N, C-alpha and C positions, 0 to 999 in steps of 0.2 A: 123872752125865750119863746120860740115857735116850734110847732110840730115838725117843720122842715129841718130845723136845727137838731132836733132829737134824731130824726132819720139820718142826717149827716153824721152825727156822732156814732151811731150804731154801725153805719156802713164803714166808716174809717177804722173803727175798732176791729171790725170783721176782716177788712182787707189788709190792715197793718200798714197802710200807706195812703197819703193824701192823693198821690198820683193815680193809684189804682181805683180809689174811691171815686175820684172825679170822673173816671171813665165809666164806672158803673152807674153813677148818678146823672151822667150827661150834663156836667157842669164844668166850667173851667177851674183849674186848680187854684188860681189866685182868688176867685170868688168863693170857693170852698174854704180856703184858708182864712179869708177875711171873715166869713160867717162864723167860724169856730172861734176866732179871736174875739169877736163881739160877744159870743156866748160866754166865753171864759171871763171876759171883763165884767159882764153883767152878773155872773155868779160869784165872782171874786175868787176863782180857783183856776188851777192849771189842769186841764183834762189830759193832755198828751205831752209826752216827752218827744221832741223831734230830734232825729239824727240822720246821718247819711244813709243808714240802713232801713229807714222807715220811721214808724212811730210806735210807742208803747204807752200804755195807760199809767198815769200816776196813781197813787193810792186814792186820792180824791176822785180821780177819773174812774177807777173801778167802782167806787160807791155810786157815782153819778150815773154810770152806764146801767147799773141795775135798775135805777129809777127810770131812766130814759126808756129802757126796754119795756118796763111795765106800763108807762104812760103811752108809749107808741103802740104797744100791743092792744091796749084798751081802745085807743083811737081807731085802730084797724077793725076791732070787733064791732064798734059802733057803726062804722061805715058798712061793714058786712051785713049788719042787721037792718040798718035804716037807709043806707045810701048805696052808691055805686062804687065798687072798689077797683074798677078798671080791668085791664088785661094782664097786669103783672101777676106773677105766681104768688099764691098764698102759702104760708108756712105753718106747719104743725109739728110739734116735737113733744115727746113724752119720755120721761126718765123713770126707770123702774128697778127695784130689786130683781133678783134672778127668778122671775115668774113666767112660766110658759103660758099661763092664761093671759098675761098682759101682751105677750107677743101674738098669740092667736087672735086676740081682740083687735090688735093693730092690723094684722093681716086681713081680717074681715072688713075693717074700716076702709083700708086702701082699695079693696076689691070694689067697693061701692062708689069710689070717686075716680075722677079722671086724673091720672098721675101727671099728665102734661100741664095741668093747671096748679099743681101743688109741689112744694118741696117738703118731703116727709123725713122725720128722723125719730128713731127709737134707740134709747141708750140703756143697756143693762149695766148698772153701776153699783158701787158700794153705797151704803146707806147715807153717809154724809154727803156724797156727791149728788145723790138723788135730791136731797134737801137743798143743796147749794144751787143746783140747776133751776129749781123753782124760785128760789130767792132772787137769782140773777136773771130770771125770765129766759134762760136758755131753753127751758121746757115749760109749756103751759100747765102740765099735769105731772105729778110724781106719784108712783105707786109704792107703798110700803105697808108695814103692819105695826100695830101698837098692842101692847099687853100690859098687865098690871106691873110687870117687872121693868119694862123699858119706858113706860109712860112718864115717870117723873123726870127723866132726862130728855127724851125726845120731845115730849109735850112742852117742856119749858123752852127748848130750842125753837119749836114751831111758834110759840107765842111771842118770843123775843123778836122773831123775824116776820111777824104779822102773816103767818100762814095758818090755814084751816085744814083740819083732817075731816074727811067725809067717809064714814064707814060704809063698806059695801056688803060685807059678810063676816060672821063670827064662826070660828072653827076651833075645835079641840085639837090637841096634838096628835099627829100621825107619824109612824115610822115609815120612811120612804126608802125602799130597797129594791134590788132586782129580784125577779121571780125565782131565780135559782138559789137564792140565799136560804140557808138552813132554817131561818125563822119565818120565811115568807108565807107559809101556809097556816100560821097560827091565827087565832081569832083576835088576840090582843098580845102585845109584847111589853114586858116590864123592863125597867132600867137594868135590873140585875141580869136579865137574859142577854142584854146587849154588851156586857162588860168585856167580852172576848173579841169584839169587832170594833173597827175604827169608826169613830164618829166623823163625818165629813162636814166641813163648814166653809162658807165663802170668806175669803180673805178680805179684811176691812182696811188694809193698808196701814198708814201711819196712825190712823185713828182706830186702833184695834179694840176699843172698849167693848166689853160684852154687851153693853146697852145698845150697841149698833149692830149686833149680830142679826143675820137674816133668819136664823133658825130659832125656833121657840125653845124654851128651857135652857137658855145659854148659860145660866149660872150653875148648872149641874157640874160636879167634879168628874168630867169624863176621863177615864184612865188612858184612852187612846184617841188621839185627835189628828186629823190631817186636814189642811186648808187648801183650797183651790180657788181659782179666779174666774172660772167660767163653767157653764152648765155641762158642756160636752165632756170636760175633764171630770167633773163630778160624777157623771153617769159611767164613765170608764172605770173610775175608782170603785164604784158600787159593784161592777161586774168583776173586776180584777182582784179586788181585795175584800169582797163581801162587806164593803162599807155601807153606811146608812146615814140618813140625816133626819132630823125631826122638823116637820113642816105642817102645812095646812091640810094636806091630804087631797088637794085639788090636782088631778092628773089630766093632762092633755095628751092623749095617746097619738093624736094626729101629728104632733110635733116631736114628742119624746119616744114614740114607738110603744109597742105593747109588751115590752120585756120587763116592765117595772110595775110595782104595786105599792099601795099605801095601806098599812095595817094600824088600827087604832092603838095608841100608846096606853098602857095600863098604869095609872099612877098608884102610889102607895103612900104610907105615912111618911117615909123618908124622902120620897120624890113625888110631891104633889103635882097635879096637872095644872095647866094654864090655858087660857083662851086667847087665840089670835084674833084681833080685829083688823081684817084686811080692808084697805081703803085707799083713797087718793088724797093728795095734798094740793092745794092751790093757794095763790095769794088771797088774803082776806078780802071778801066782798068783790072778788074778781068776776067780771062778766065773761063767762066762757064763750069762746067762739063757737060757731055752728059745728065745726069739725070736732071741737073739744066735747061738745054735748053728744055728738054722734058716737065718739069713742067711749064715753061713759056708758051709753046704752049698750054698746058692744061688750064692755066689761061685765055688765049685769047679766046679759044673755049668756056669755061664756061661763060665768060663775054658776049660774042656775043650771046650766047643762052639764058642766064637768064636775061639780062638787060630789065628792065621794059620799055615799050614803052611810058607810060605816056600820 
C-alpha cells in the first residue's frame, strides 16, 4: 500500500467516479483502476462497488476511507512542517456545534491566509455528525462541550473511536434570550421563572438523545420545548416567542448582533447547576496542521475576548 494509492482512494470517493478522479489526478483511467485493484487485492477487501452510474463505497470501503484520510492527512501535515507541499491547494475543515465563537474564530483565521491557496470548510452540525466528521477525517477539528451529565456517553464514544477532547474553557449555565424578553434585565434567572416561556433546543435528528443536546441542563423536565435546526431560526424564535436557551454565555455580537443577552442561571435544590467544558476534539495523537494550530489560537483569543463576565 502506498501514499499514492491512499490519495487515489480519497479522490475516487470524493468524485464518485473513476473517470472524474482520473481527470483530477492527471492519470489514465486504466492505470487508476489497476492501482485500486492491486490495493484491494493486497488488503483482501473490496473498496468500491462499480456500476454504470459511477462508484459507491462498500461497508469495508467506508471503514478503510476513514483510515486513508487520517493517514494521508498526517502525511500532508508532515510535508507541510518539514518539506515542500507544492503548488496544490491545502485543505482545512472544522465541524462544530452551533457556536458563534467557532464561526468568528474561523473568519479571523481565513482573514490571515490567502484563500487562493486553501480550500476551507466550516460545518455547523448536530453533535453526532461533529464527532463522525472527525472520526472520518472530513474535519481536522470538531468543536463541542462536555459536562458531568453527557460525559459518560460522549466520553465513551470518543474513547471507542480514538478521539481526544481538549478543553478550552469552563462555563456555568447562562440563559440566552433577546433583550426585549421580560426576564432580560434580571441579575439571575431561575428555572421556575422560565416555566412560562419556550425552551429552544437544536434538533439532533435521528439521534435525539438528551446526551447529545447542545444545550446544558438537557435532562431538566422543560414544560415547553421548541426545536430548531439553525442559529438564525433560533434567534427569530427568541424574538417572536420570547424563547430562551441555556448555554455557555459566550456572545459574539459581531455576528449575532446586539439584540441578545446572556443572564446567569440561578440553580436551586431541585434544579442544580452544571459546568460546560467547551473544547475541541481531534484524532488521538494527531499532529495538527499549521492551519489547525492557527485556528486553535484564534479560538482561544475569541473565547478570552467574548466570554461573559457574569
